[in-house]
MOPAC internal coordinates of N, CA, C and O (Angstrom, degrees):
PM7 1SCF
backbone

  N    0.0000 0     0.00 0     0.00 0    0    0    0
  C    1.4654 1     0.00 0     0.00 0    1    0    0
  C    1.5207 1   108.89 1     0.00 0    2    1    0
  O    1.2310 1   121.19 1   -40.34 1    3    2    1
  N    1.3467 1   115.32 1   139.66 1    3    2    1
  C    1.4273 1   119.81 1   177.03 1    5    3    2
  C    1.5278 1   105.85 1   -85.86 1    6    5    3
  O    1.2310 1   121.19 1   -53.55 1    7    6    5
  N    1.3273 1   115.33 1   126.45 1    7    6    5
  C    1.4555 1   120.74 1  -178.94 1    9    7    6
  C    1.5272 1   110.49 1   -84.32 1   10    9    7
  O    1.2310 1   122.01 1   -45.74 1   11   10    9
  N    1.3292 1   113.75 1   134.26 1   11   10    9
  C    1.4965 1   120.09 1   179.70 1   13   11   10
  C    1.5178 1   108.41 1  -156.61 1   14   13   11
  O    1.2310 1   121.12 1   -17.33 1   15   14   13
  N    1.2966 1   115.46 1   162.67 1   15   14   13
  C    1.4311 1   122.69 1   176.75 1   17   15   14
  C    1.5479 1   107.97 1   -58.77 1   18   17   15
  O    1.2310 1   120.99 1   -42.56 1   19   18   17
  N    1.3330 1   115.70 1   137.44 1   19   18   17
  C    1.5062 1   118.92 1   179.27 1   21   19   18
  C    1.5389 1   107.82 1   -86.86 1   22   21   19
  O    1.2310 1   122.09 1   -57.33 1   23   22   21
  N    1.3498 1   113.61 1   122.67 1   23   22   21
  C    1.4503 1   120.00 1  -177.46 1   25   23   22
  C    1.5226 1   113.42 1  -114.42 1   26   25   23
  O    1.2310 1   120.99 1   161.07 1   27   26   25
  N    1.3066 1   115.71 1   -18.93 1   27   26   25
  C    1.4834 1   117.51 1  -174.24 1   29   27   26
  C    1.5367 1   110.83 1  -135.37 1   30   29   27
  O    1.2310 1   120.94 1   -11.19 1   31   30   29
  N    1.3014 1   115.80 1   168.81 1   31   30   29
  C    1.4793 1   119.55 1   179.10 1   33   31   30
  C    1.5623 1   108.83 1   -65.60 1   34   33   31
  O    1.2310 1   119.85 1   144.95 1   35   34   33
  N    1.3256 1   117.90 1   -35.05 1   35   34   33
  C    1.4517 1   121.66 1   177.23 1   37   35   34
  C    1.4973 1   111.28 1   -61.60 1   38   37   35
  O    1.2310 1   120.85 1   133.24 1   39   38   37
  N    1.3504 1   115.98 1   -46.76 1   39   38   37
  C    1.4793 1   119.54 1   177.52 1   41   39   38
  C    1.5346 1   110.45 1   -61.66 1   42   41   39
  O    1.2310 1   120.86 1   141.43 1   43   42   41
  N    1.3079 1   115.96 1   -38.57 1   43   42   41
  C    1.4637 1   121.81 1  -179.35 1   45   43   42
  C    1.5166 1   111.46 1   -62.20 1   46   45   43
  O    1.2310 1   121.58 1   132.77 1   47   46   45
  N    1.3636 1   114.58 1   -47.23 1   47   46   45
  C    1.4657 1   119.47 1   179.00 1   49   47   46
  C    1.5216 1   112.39 1   -63.38 1   50   49   47
  O    1.2310 1   121.23 1   139.65 1   51   50   49
  N    1.3038 1   115.25 1   -40.35 1   51   50   49
  C    1.5105 1   120.45 1   177.84 1   53   51   50
  C    1.4996 1   110.18 1   -61.97 1   54   53   51
  O    1.2310 1   120.77 1   135.38 1   55   54   53
  N    1.3454 1   116.13 1   -44.62 1   55   54   53
  C    1.4630 1   120.98 1   179.90 1   57   55   54
  C    1.5196 1   111.25 1   -62.71 1   58   57   55
  O    1.2310 1   121.06 1   137.63 1   59   58   57
  N    1.3578 1   115.58 1   -42.37 1   59   58   57
  C    1.4828 1   118.59 1   178.59 1   61   59   58
  C    1.5010 1   112.15 1   -62.43 1   62   61   59
  O    1.2310 1   120.17 1   138.30 1   63   62   61
  N    1.3367 1   117.28 1   -41.70 1   63   62   61
  C    1.4571 1   120.92 1  -178.65 1   65   63   62
  C    1.5262 1   109.35 1   -64.54 1   66   65   63
  O    1.2310 1   120.05 1   137.86 1   67   66   65
  N    1.3421 1   117.51 1   -42.14 1   67   66   65
  C    1.4489 1   121.02 1  -179.07 1   69   67   66
  C    1.5217 1   107.84 1   -68.12 1   70   69   67
  O    1.2310 1   118.95 1   139.38 1   71   70   69
  N    1.3186 1   119.60 1   -40.62 1   71   70   69
  C    1.4345 1   122.96 1  -178.81 1   73   71   70
  C    1.5292 1   109.97 1   -59.40 1   74   73   71
  O    1.2310 1   119.92 1   138.73 1   75   74   73
  N    1.3513 1   117.76 1   -41.27 1   75   74   73
  C    1.4536 1   121.47 1   177.95 1   77   75   74
  C    1.5421 1   110.62 1   -59.00 1   78   77   75
  O    1.2310 1   121.29 1   143.18 1   79   78   77
  N    1.3126 1   115.14 1   -36.82 1   79   78   77
  C    1.5005 1   120.00 1  -177.01 1   81   79   78
  C    1.5382 1   111.22 1   -71.10 1   82   81   79
  O    1.2310 1   120.10 1   143.53 1   83   82   81
  N    1.3394 1   117.42 1   -36.47 1   83   82   81
  C    1.4722 1   119.44 1  -173.51 1   85   83   82
  C    1.5371 1   112.58 1  -106.60 1   86   85   83
  O    1.2310 1   119.59 1  -176.55 1   87   86   85
  N    1.3136 1   118.38 1     3.45 1   87   86   85
  C    1.4776 1   123.50 1  -174.24 1   89   87   86
  C    1.5297 1   110.79 1   -55.64 1   90   89   87
  O    1.2310 1   118.47 1   135.70 1   91   90   89
  N    1.2799 1   120.52 1   -44.30 1   91   90   89
  C    1.4520 1   123.52 1  -172.63 1   93   91   90
  C    1.5428 1   112.01 1   -98.60 1   94   93   91
  O    1.2310 1   120.28 1  -157.52 1   95   94   93
  N    1.3179 1   117.07 1    22.48 1   95   94   93
  C    1.4654 1   120.84 1   179.71 1   97   95   94
  C    1.5058 1   109.32 1   -64.77 1   98   97   95
  O    1.2310 1   120.53 1   -31.61 1   99   98   97
  N    1.3044 1   116.59 1   148.39 1   99   98   97
  C    1.4385 1   123.81 1   179.55 1  101   99   98
  C    1.5295 1   110.18 1   -65.36 1  102  101   99
  O    1.2310 1   121.03 1   -46.90 1  103  102  101
  N    1.3388 1   115.64 1   133.10 1  103  102  101
  C    1.4832 1   122.08 1   179.78 1  105  103  102
  C    1.5283 1   110.71 1   -52.57 1  106  105  103
  O    1.2310 1   122.77 1   -43.97 1  107  106  105
  N    1.3393 1   112.29 1   136.03 1  107  106  105
  C    1.4838 1   117.07 1   177.37 1  109  107  106
  C    1.5332 1   113.37 1    94.81 1  110  109  107
  O    1.2310 1   120.27 1   169.27 1  111  110  109
  N    1.3068 1   117.09 1   -10.73 1  111  110  109
  C    1.4513 1   119.34 1   177.86 1  113  111  110
  C    1.5331 1   111.89 1   -87.96 1  114  113  111
  O    1.2310 1   121.35 1   -18.56 1  115  114  113
  N    1.3348 1   115.02 1   161.44 1  115  114  113
  C    1.4649 1   116.22 1   179.58 1  117  115  114
  C    1.5537 1   112.12 1   -61.66 1  118  117  115
  O    1.2310 1   120.25 1   150.23 1  119  118  117
  N    1.3140 1   117.12 1   -29.77 1  119  118  117
  C    1.4402 1   121.46 1  -179.88 1  121  119  118
  C    1.5752 1   107.99 1   -71.54 1  122  121  119
  O    1.2310 1   119.65 1   144.12 1  123  122  121
  N    1.2983 1   118.27 1   -35.88 1  123  122  121
  C    1.4774 1   120.87 1   176.27 1  125  123  122
  C    1.5380 1   109.15 1   -63.24 1  126  125  123
  O    1.2310 1   120.78 1   133.25 1  127  126  125
  N    1.2958 1   116.12 1   -46.75 1  127  126  125
  C    1.4668 1   121.48 1   178.66 1  129  127  126
  C    1.5460 1   110.62 1   -58.91 1  130  129  127
  O    1.2310 1   121.99 1   137.87 1  131  130  129
  N    1.3231 1   113.79 1   -42.13 1  131  130  129
  C    1.4834 1   118.45 1   178.97 1  133  131  130
  C    1.5336 1   109.99 1   -63.41 1  134  133  131
  O    1.2310 1   119.87 1   139.34 1  135  134  133
  N    1.3472 1   117.86 1   -40.66 1  135  134  133
  C    1.4664 1   120.27 1   179.93 1  137  135  134
  C    1.5195 1   108.48 1   -65.15 1  138  137  135
  O    1.2310 1   118.61 1   143.15 1  139  138  137
  N    1.2901 1   120.26 1   -36.85 1  139  138  137
  C    1.4802 1   121.98 1  -179.76 1  141  139  138
  C    1.5069 1   108.82 1   -64.19 1  142  141  139
  O    1.2310 1   119.97 1   133.17 1  143  142  141
  N    1.3187 1   117.66 1   -46.83 1  143  142  141
  C    1.5054 1   121.38 1  -178.79 1  145  143  142
  C    1.5238 1   108.71 1   -66.40 1  146  145  143
  O    1.2310 1   119.27 1   135.51 1  147  146  145
  N    1.2828 1   119.00 1   -44.49 1  147  146  145
  C    1.4614 1   123.30 1   177.95 1  149  147  146
  C    1.5045 1   112.04 1   -56.34 1  150  149  147
  O    1.2310 1   120.47 1   137.32 1  151  150  149
  N    1.3580 1   116.70 1   -42.68 1  151  150  149
  C    1.4506 1   121.11 1  -178.74 1  153  151  150
  C    1.5199 1   109.08 1   -62.09 1  154  153  151
  O    1.2310 1   119.71 1   139.07 1  155  154  153
  N    1.3304 1   118.16 1   -40.93 1  155  154  153
  C    1.4686 1   120.86 1   179.00 1  157  155  154
  C    1.5567 1   110.82 1   -67.83 1  158  157  155
  O    1.2310 1   120.84 1   138.19 1  159  158  157
  N    1.3030 1   115.99 1   -41.81 1  159  158  157
  C    1.4826 1   119.38 1   179.12 1  161  159  158
  C    1.5255 1   111.22 1   -63.45 1  162  161  159
  O    1.2310 1   120.54 1   137.59 1  163  162  161
  N    1.3355 1   116.57 1   -42.41 1  163  162  161
  C    1.4377 1   121.57 1  -179.52 1  165  163  162
  C    1.5240 1   110.08 1   -66.30 1  166  165  163
  O    1.2310 1   120.09 1   134.02 1  167  166  165
  N    1.3025 1   117.43 1   -45.98 1  167  166  165
  C    1.4973 1   122.08 1   176.96 1  169  167  166
  C    1.5020 1   111.64 1   -57.04 1  170  169  167
  O    1.2310 1   120.61 1   133.16 1  171  170  169
  N    1.3134 1   116.43 1   -46.84 1  171  170  169
  C    1.4759 1   123.08 1   177.75 1  173  171  170
  C    1.5554 1   110.85 1   -54.95 1  174  173  171
  O    1.2310 1   120.77 1   133.30 1  175  174  173
  N    1.3095 1   116.14 1   -46.70 1  175  174  173
  C    1.4760 1   120.20 1  -179.32 1  177  175  174
  C    1.5195 1   110.49 1   -67.97 1  178  177  175
  O    1.2310 1   120.16 1   136.49 1  179  178  177
  N    1.3218 1   117.29 1   -43.51 1  179  178  177
  C    1.4689 1   120.63 1  -176.85 1  181  179  178
  C    1.5623 1   109.63 1   -67.48 1  182  181  179
  O    1.2310 1   119.97 1   141.67 1  183  182  181
  N    1.3036 1   117.66 1   -38.33 1  183  182  181
  C    1.4729 1   119.71 1   177.19 1  185  183  182
  C    1.5033 1   110.39 1   -62.49 1  186  185  183
  O    1.2310 1   120.16 1   141.90 1  187  186  185
  N    1.3043 1   117.30 1   -38.10 1  187  186  185
  C    1.4969 1   120.33 1  -179.25 1  189  187  186
  C    1.5186 1   111.29 1   -76.09 1  190  189  187
  O    1.2310 1   120.37 1   138.81 1  191  190  189
  N    1.3284 1   116.90 1   -41.19 1  191  190  189
  C    1.4938 1   120.40 1  -174.61 1  193  191  190
  C    1.4855 1   114.66 1   -87.85 1  194  193  191
  O    1.2310 1   118.83 1   153.79 1  195  194  193
  N    1.2864 1   119.83 1   -26.21 1  195  194  193
  C    1.4447 1   124.32 1  -174.33 1  197  195  194
  C    1.5624 1   111.35 1  -131.12 1  198  197  195
  O    1.2310 1   120.55 1  -120.58 1  199  198  197
  N    1.3292 1   116.55 1    59.42 1  199  198  197
  C    1.4432 1   117.07 1  -176.36 1  201  199  198
  C    1.5451 1   110.25 1   -64.63 1  202  201  199
  O    1.2310 1   121.07 1   -32.85 1  203  202  201
  N    1.3378 1   115.56 1   147.15 1  203  202  201
  C    1.4563 1   121.76 1   178.58 1  205  203  202
  C    1.5550 1   105.78 1  -110.66 1  206  205  203
  O    1.2310 1   122.08 1   -61.87 1  207  206  205
  N    1.3028 1   113.62 1   118.13 1  207  206  205
  C    1.4526 1   119.81 1  -178.19 1  209  207  206
  C    1.5655 1   107.75 1   -73.73 1  210  209  207
  O    1.2310 1   122.08 1   -39.20 1  211  210  209
  N    1.3483 1   113.62 1   140.80 1  211  210  209
  C    1.4496 1   117.76 1   174.62 1  213  211  210
  C    1.5378 1   108.13 1   -67.10 1  214  213  211
  O    1.2310 1   120.84 1   -32.88 1  215  214  213
  N    1.3403 1   116.01 1   147.12 1  215  214  213
  C    1.4564 1   117.16 1  -179.32 1  217  215  214
  C    1.5398 1   112.23 1   -71.71 1  218  217  215
  O    1.2310 1   121.12 1   -18.49 1  219  218  217
  N    1.3230 1   115.46 1   161.51 1  219  218  217
  C    1.5066 1   117.76 1   173.73 1  221  219  218
  C    1.5022 1   107.53 1   -72.19 1  222  221  219
  O    1.2310 1   119.45 1   -17.58 1  223  222  221
  N    1.3464 1   118.65 1   162.42 1  223  222  221
  C    1.4652 1   121.23 1  -174.87 1  225  223  222
  C    1.5305 1   113.27 1   -55.15 1  226  225  223
  O    1.2310 1   119.90 1   134.93 1  227  226  225
  N    1.3053 1   117.79 1   -45.07 1  227  226  225
  C    1.4983 1   119.15 1  -176.11 1  229  227  226
  C    1.5273 1   111.52 1   -65.36 1  230  229  227
  O    1.2310 1   120.71 1   139.74 1  231  230  229
  N    1.3315 1   116.24 1   -40.26 1  231  230  229
  C    1.4853 1   118.66 1   176.03 1  233  231  230
  C    1.5225 1   111.58 1   -61.12 1  234  233  231
  O    1.2310 1   121.68 1   137.39 1  235  234  233
  N    1.3357 1   114.40 1   -42.61 1  235  234  233
  C    1.4894 1   119.14 1   179.68 1  237  235  234
  C    1.5237 1   110.34 1   -63.47 1  238  237  235
  O    1.2310 1   120.01 1   139.17 1  239  238  237
  N    1.3189 1   117.59 1   -40.83 1  239  238  237
  C    1.4627 1   120.88 1   179.54 1  241  239  238
  C    1.5525 1   109.74 1   -64.23 1  242  241  239
  O    1.2310 1   121.08 1   132.41 1  243  242  241
  N    1.3458 1   115.53 1   -47.59 1  243  242  241
  C    1.4813 1   119.70 1   179.96 1  245  243  242
  C    1.5277 1   110.39 1   -59.53 1  246  245  243
  O    1.2310 1   120.97 1   135.86 1  247  246  245
  N    1.3491 1   115.75 1   -44.14 1  247  246  245
  C    1.4548 1   119.87 1  -178.20 1  249  247  246
  C    1.5366 1   109.55 1   -62.28 1  250  249  247
  O    1.2310 1   119.48 1   133.93 1  251  250  249
  N    1.3116 1   118.60 1   -46.07 1  251  250  249
  C    1.4331 1   121.58 1   179.54 1  253  251  250
  C    1.5309 1   112.71 1   -64.77 1  254  253  251
  O    1.2310 1   120.73 1   144.67 1  255  254  253
  N    1.3290 1   116.21 1   -35.33 1  255  254  253
  C    1.4709 1   119.75 1   176.11 1  257  255  254
  C    1.5111 1   110.02 1   -63.17 1  258  257  255
  O    1.2310 1   120.22 1   137.12 1  259  258  257
  N    1.3377 1   117.19 1   -42.88 1  259  258  257
  C    1.4504 1   121.30 1   177.85 1  261  259  258
  C    1.5240 1   110.82 1   -62.72 1  262  261  259
  O    1.2310 1   119.82 1   135.57 1  263  262  261
  N    1.3250 1   117.95 1   -44.43 1  263  262  261
  C    1.4366 1   122.85 1  -178.38 1  265  263  262
  C    1.5673 1   110.51 1   -60.83 1  266  265  263
  O    1.2310 1   121.28 1   140.24 1  267  266  265
  N    1.2843 1   115.15 1   -39.76 1  267  266  265
  C    1.4801 1   119.98 1  -176.95 1  269  267  266
  C    1.5280 1   113.88 1   -96.36 1  270  269  267
  O    1.2310 1   120.91 1  -178.34 1  271  270  269
  N    1.3209 1   115.86 1     1.66 1  271  270  269
  C    1.4521 1   120.30 1   178.19 1  273  271  270
  C    1.5266 1   112.71 1    65.79 1  274  273  271
  O    1.2310 1   120.71 1  -146.15 1  275  274  273
  N    1.3227 1   116.24 1    33.85 1  275  274  273
  C    1.4919 1   118.99 1   179.30 1  277  275  274
  C    1.4834 1   112.71 1   -88.49 1  278  277  275
  O    1.2310 1   120.57 1   -38.25 1  279  278  277
  N    1.3141 1   116.51 1   141.75 1  279  278  277
  C    1.4217 1   121.82 1   172.81 1  281  279  278
  C    1.5155 1   111.96 1   -89.62 1  282  281  279
  O    1.2310 1   120.13 1   -11.15 1  283  282  281
  N    1.2978 1   117.36 1   168.85 1  283  282  281
  C    1.4659 1   119.27 1   176.55 1  285  283  282
  C    1.5089 1   109.98 1   -64.25 1  286  285  283
  O    1.2310 1   119.81 1   147.31 1  287  286  285
  N    1.2729 1   117.97 1   -32.69 1  287  286  285
  C    1.4805 1   123.15 1   179.20 1  289  287  286
  C    1.5615 1   109.02 1   -66.74 1  290  289  287
  O    1.2310 1   119.59 1   142.35 1  291  290  289
  N    1.3323 1   118.38 1   -37.65 1  291  290  289
  C    1.4495 1   120.46 1   177.72 1  293  291  290
  C    1.5131 1   110.37 1   -71.03 1  294  293  291
  O    1.2310 1   121.26 1   143.47 1  295  294  293
  N    1.3512 1   115.20 1   -36.53 1  295  294  293
  C    1.4674 1   117.53 1   174.82 1  297  295  294
  C    1.5335 1   111.32 1   -64.38 1  298  297  295
  O    1.2310 1   120.96 1   142.57 1  299  298  297
  N    1.3189 1   115.76 1   -37.43 1  299  298  297
  C    1.4498 1   119.55 1   174.96 1  301  299  298
  C    1.5176 1   111.41 1   -58.61 1  302  301  299
  O    1.2310 1   119.84 1   144.15 1  303  302  301
  N    1.3366 1   117.92 1   -35.85 1  303  302  301
  C    1.4195 1   121.96 1   177.82 1  305  303  302
  C    1.5509 1   110.77 1   -64.51 1  306  305  303
  O    1.2310 1   120.49 1   147.97 1  307  306  305
  N    1.2858 1   116.66 1   -32.03 1  307  306  305
  C    1.4739 1   121.20 1   176.36 1  309  307  306
  C    1.5166 1   112.48 1   -73.87 1  310  309  307
  O    1.2310 1   121.46 1   135.06 1  311  310  309
  N    1.3638 1   114.80 1   -44.94 1  311  310  309
  C    1.4636 1   120.02 1  -176.63 1  313  311  310
  C    1.5193 1   113.82 1   -83.92 1  314  313  311
  O    1.2310 1   120.88 1   159.19 1  315  314  313
  N    1.3523 1   115.92 1   -20.81 1  315  314  313
  C    1.4452 1   118.82 1   175.27 1  317  315  314
  C    1.5289 1   115.38 1   114.59 1  318  317  315
  O    1.2310 1   119.28 1   145.96 1  319  318  317
  N    1.3541 1   118.99 1   -34.04 1  319  318  317
  C    1.4167 1   121.70 1  -176.06 1  321  319  318
  C    1.5269 1   110.88 1  -143.55 1  322  321  319
  O    1.2310 1   120.46 1   -40.89 1  323  322  321
  N    1.3355 1   116.72 1   139.11 1  323  322  321
  C    1.4327 1   120.13 1   179.38 1  325  323  322
  C    1.5471 1   110.32 1   -65.92 1  326  325  323
  O    1.2310 1   121.13 1   144.28 1  327  326  325
  N    1.3150 1   115.44 1   -35.72 1  327  326  325
  C    1.4862 1   119.47 1  -179.61 1  329  327  326
  C    1.5261 1   111.26 1   -62.11 1  330  329  327
  O    1.2310 1   119.66 1   148.25 1  331  330  329
  N    1.2948 1   118.25 1   -31.75 1  331  330  329
  C    1.4617 1   121.90 1   177.31 1  333  331  330
  C    1.5330 1   111.06 1   -64.26 1  334  333  331
  O    1.2310 1   120.64 1   138.11 1  335  334  333
  N    1.2746 1   116.38 1   -41.89 1  335  334  333
  C    1.4714 1   121.27 1  -179.18 1  337  335  334
  C    1.5248 1   107.31 1   -66.66 1  338  337  335
  O    1.2310 1   119.95 1   132.08 1  339  338  337
  N    1.3178 1   117.71 1   -47.92 1  339  338  337
  C    1.4495 1   121.08 1   178.98 1  341  339  338
  C    1.5041 1   111.47 1   -58.27 1  342  341  339
  O    1.2310 1   119.93 1   133.39 1  343  342  341
  N    1.3173 1   117.74 1   -46.61 1  343  342  341
  C    1.4420 1   122.68 1  -179.89 1  345  343  342
  C    1.5140 1   110.63 1   -63.90 1  346  345  343
  O    1.2310 1   119.14 1   140.85 1  347  346  345
  N    1.3076 1   119.25 1   -39.15 1  347  346  345
  C    1.4779 1   122.74 1   178.56 1  349  347  346
  C    1.5512 1   110.94 1   -58.99 1  350  349  347
  O    1.2310 1   122.00 1   127.14 1  351  350  349
  N    1.3439 1   113.77 1   -52.86 1  351  350  349
  C    1.4340 1   117.99 1  -175.74 1  353  351  350
  C    1.5304 1   112.94 1   -74.30 1  354  353  351
  O    1.2310 1   119.27 1   161.84 1  355  354  353
  N    1.3077 1   119.00 1   -18.16 1  355  354  353
  C    1.4584 1   121.40 1   175.82 1  357  355  354
  C    1.5252 1   112.62 1   -90.33 1  358  357  355
  O    1.2310 1   120.72 1   176.76 1  359  358  357
  N    1.3564 1   116.23 1    -3.24 1  359  358  357
  C    1.4516 1   120.24 1  -178.73 1  361  359  358
  C    1.4782 1   116.88 1    79.93 1  362  361  359
  O    1.2310 1   119.94 1  -165.70 1  363  362  361
  N    1.3115 1   117.73 1    14.30 1  363  362  361
  C    1.4521 1   120.80 1  -179.04 1  365  363  362
  C    1.5350 1   112.28 1   -94.10 1  366  365  363
  O    1.2310 1   120.47 1   173.30 1  367  366  365
  N    1.3087 1   116.70 1    -6.70 1  367  366  365
  C    1.4714 1   120.31 1  -179.67 1  369  367  366
  C    1.5305 1   107.90 1  -144.44 1  370  369  367
  O    1.2310 1   121.58 1   -34.09 1  371  370  369
  N    1.3356 1   114.59 1   145.91 1  371  370  369
  C    1.4488 1   120.02 1   176.83 1  373  371  370
  C    1.5313 1   106.18 1  -104.69 1  374  373  371
  O    1.2310 1   121.52 1   -19.85 1  375  374  373
  N    1.3157 1   114.70 1   160.15 1  375  374  373
  C    1.4694 1   119.66 1   176.22 1  377  375  374
  C    1.5540 1   110.02 1   -66.01 1  378  377  375
  O    1.2310 1   120.48 1   -42.88 1  379  378  377
  N    1.3010 1   116.69 1   137.12 1  379  378  377
  C    1.4340 1   121.52 1   175.40 1  381  379  378
  C    1.5803 1   106.14 1  -105.98 1  382  381  379
  O    1.2310 1   122.26 1    -5.30 1  383  382  381
  N    1.3188 1   113.28 1   174.70 1  383  382  381
  C    1.4347 1   119.80 1  -175.47 1  385  383  382
  C    1.5240 1   111.88 1   -60.55 1  386  385  383
  O    1.2310 1   119.77 1   138.88 1  387  386  385
  N    1.3194 1   118.04 1   -41.12 1  387  386  385
  C    1.4360 1   121.34 1   179.31 1  389  387  386
  C    1.5133 1   112.15 1   -64.52 1  390  389  387
  O    1.2310 1   120.38 1   139.98 1  391  390  389
  N    1.2988 1   116.88 1   -40.02 1  391  390  389
  C    1.4674 1   120.82 1   177.55 1  393  391  390
  C    1.5355 1   111.59 1   -66.03 1  394  393  391
  O    1.2310 1   121.35 1   139.83 1  395  394  393
  N    1.3105 1   115.03 1   -40.17 1  395  394  393
  C    1.4744 1   120.44 1  -179.54 1  397  395  394
  C    1.4998 1   108.57 1   -64.11 1  398  397  395
  O    1.2310 1   119.18 1   136.83 1  399  398  397
  N    1.3299 1   119.17 1   -43.17 1  399  398  397
  C    1.4583 1   120.18 1   178.28 1  401  399  398
  C    1.5037 1   111.71 1   -62.18 1  402  401  399
  O    1.2310 1   120.45 1   135.17 1  403  402  401
  N    1.3411 1   116.74 1   -44.83 1  403  402  401
  C    1.4501 1   120.60 1  -178.90 1  405  403  402
  C    1.5403 1   112.45 1   -64.62 1  406  405  403
  O    1.2310 1   120.98 1   138.64 1  407  406  405
  N    1.3126 1   115.74 1   -41.36 1  407  406  405
  C    1.4560 1   119.97 1   179.49 1  409  407  406
  C    1.5223 1   110.65 1   -65.29 1  410  409  407
  O    1.2310 1   121.21 1   139.56 1  411  410  409
  N    1.3565 1   115.29 1   -40.44 1  411  410  409
  C    1.4534 1   118.55 1   178.22 1  413  411  410
  C    1.5164 1   110.51 1   -63.27 1  414  413  411
  O    1.2310 1   120.40 1   137.05 1  415  414  413
  N    1.3240 1   116.84 1   -42.95 1  415  414  413
  C    1.4839 1   121.51 1  -175.95 1  417  415  414
  C    1.4813 1   110.99 1   -69.64 1  418  417  415
  O    1.2310 1   119.48 1   138.38 1  419  418  417
  N    1.3273 1   118.60 1   -41.62 1  419  418  417
  C    1.4588 1   121.54 1  -171.39 1  421  419  418
  C    1.5659 1   112.88 1   -92.21 1  422  421  419
  O    1.2310 1   120.86 1   145.99 1  423  422  421
  N    1.3259 1   115.97 1   -34.01 1  423  422  421
  C    1.4470 1   118.02 1  -174.60 1  425  423  422
  C    1.5658 1   111.77 1  -108.64 1  426  425  423
  O    1.2310 1   121.31 1   176.37 1  427  426  425
  N    1.3411 1   115.10 1    -3.63 1  427  426  425
  C    1.4601 1   120.64 1  -179.30 1  429  427  426
  C    1.4829 1   114.91 1    55.55 1  430  429  427
  O    1.2310 1   121.00 1  -138.86 1  431  430  429
  N    1.3349 1   115.70 1    41.14 1  431  430  429
  C    1.4829 1   121.56 1   176.90 1  433  431  430
  C    1.5429 1   105.60 1   -94.82 1  434  433  431
  O    1.2310 1   119.75 1   -45.49 1  435  434  433
  N    1.3258 1   118.08 1   134.51 1  435  434  433
  C    1.4335 1   121.36 1  -174.72 1  437  435  434
  C    1.5628 1   110.95 1   -63.62 1  438  437  435
  O    1.2310 1   122.76 1   -32.82 1  439  438  437
  N    1.3438 1   112.31 1   147.18 1  439  438  437
  C    1.4624 1   117.60 1   175.01 1  441  439  438
  C    1.5241 1   112.48 1   -57.27 1  442  441  439
  O    1.2310 1   120.82 1   139.99 1  443  442  441
  N    1.3131 1   116.03 1   -40.01 1  443  442  441
  C    1.4584 1   120.89 1  -179.64 1  445  443  442
  C    1.5291 1   111.62 1   -55.38 1  446  445  443
  O    1.2310 1   120.82 1   138.29 1  447  446  445
  N    1.2934 1   116.04 1   -41.71 1  447  446  445
  C    1.4774 1   120.96 1   178.97 1  449  447  446
  C    1.5206 1   110.82 1   -70.49 1  450  449  447
  O    1.2310 1   120.46 1   135.49 1  451  450  449
  N    1.3234 1   116.73 1   -44.51 1  451  450  449
  C    1.4664 1   120.01 1  -176.11 1  453  451  450
  C    1.5132 1   116.20 1   -68.79 1  454  453  451
  O    1.2310 1   120.19 1   156.67 1  455  454  453
  N    1.3469 1   117.24 1   -23.33 1  455  454  453
  C    1.4850 1   118.99 1  -178.59 1  457  455  454
  C    1.5221 1   111.73 1   -96.53 1  458  457  455
  O    1.2310 1   120.00 1  -177.68 1  459  458  457
  N    1.3440 1   117.61 1     2.32 1  459  458  457
  C    1.4798 1   118.80 1   178.50 1  461  459  458
  C    1.5228 1   110.90 1   -65.17 1  462  461  459
  O    1.2310 1   120.70 1   -28.26 1  463  462  461
  N    1.3418 1   116.27 1   151.74 1  463  462  461
  C    1.4235 1   121.16 1   173.85 1  465  463  462
  C    1.5301 1   109.85 1   -69.30 1  466  465  463
  O    1.2310 1   121.06 1   -34.57 1  467  466  465
  N    1.3398 1   115.58 1   145.43 1  467  466  465
  C    1.4485 1   120.56 1   176.13 1  469  467  466
  C    1.4665 1   110.15 1  -150.53 1  470  469  467
  O    1.2310 1   120.10 1   180.00 1  471  470  469

């Protein structure tokens, strides 16, 4: 296969088909090198054509709570008050700088996500 930048859905499908054929090639072979380049080309096309929006702060917090098995009461322990958690999820309060710092430190949520408008 001639490697080139993927510009169309047809190119994308062709690249995917070829990638499936060479995916498990032995390391160090020309097919393995081709798979590596195809993976980059496919990723580049997918990033441009199918962008994934970062979640809003509350969705990110809820997701991380689920991942870590945290309750709202445990989140209140991080933020300081149970009423803050209730107010956050009910839309009566926005995240402040102190909360953002605590959430970043304890839940490892990026600052970029936590400071987004919601």
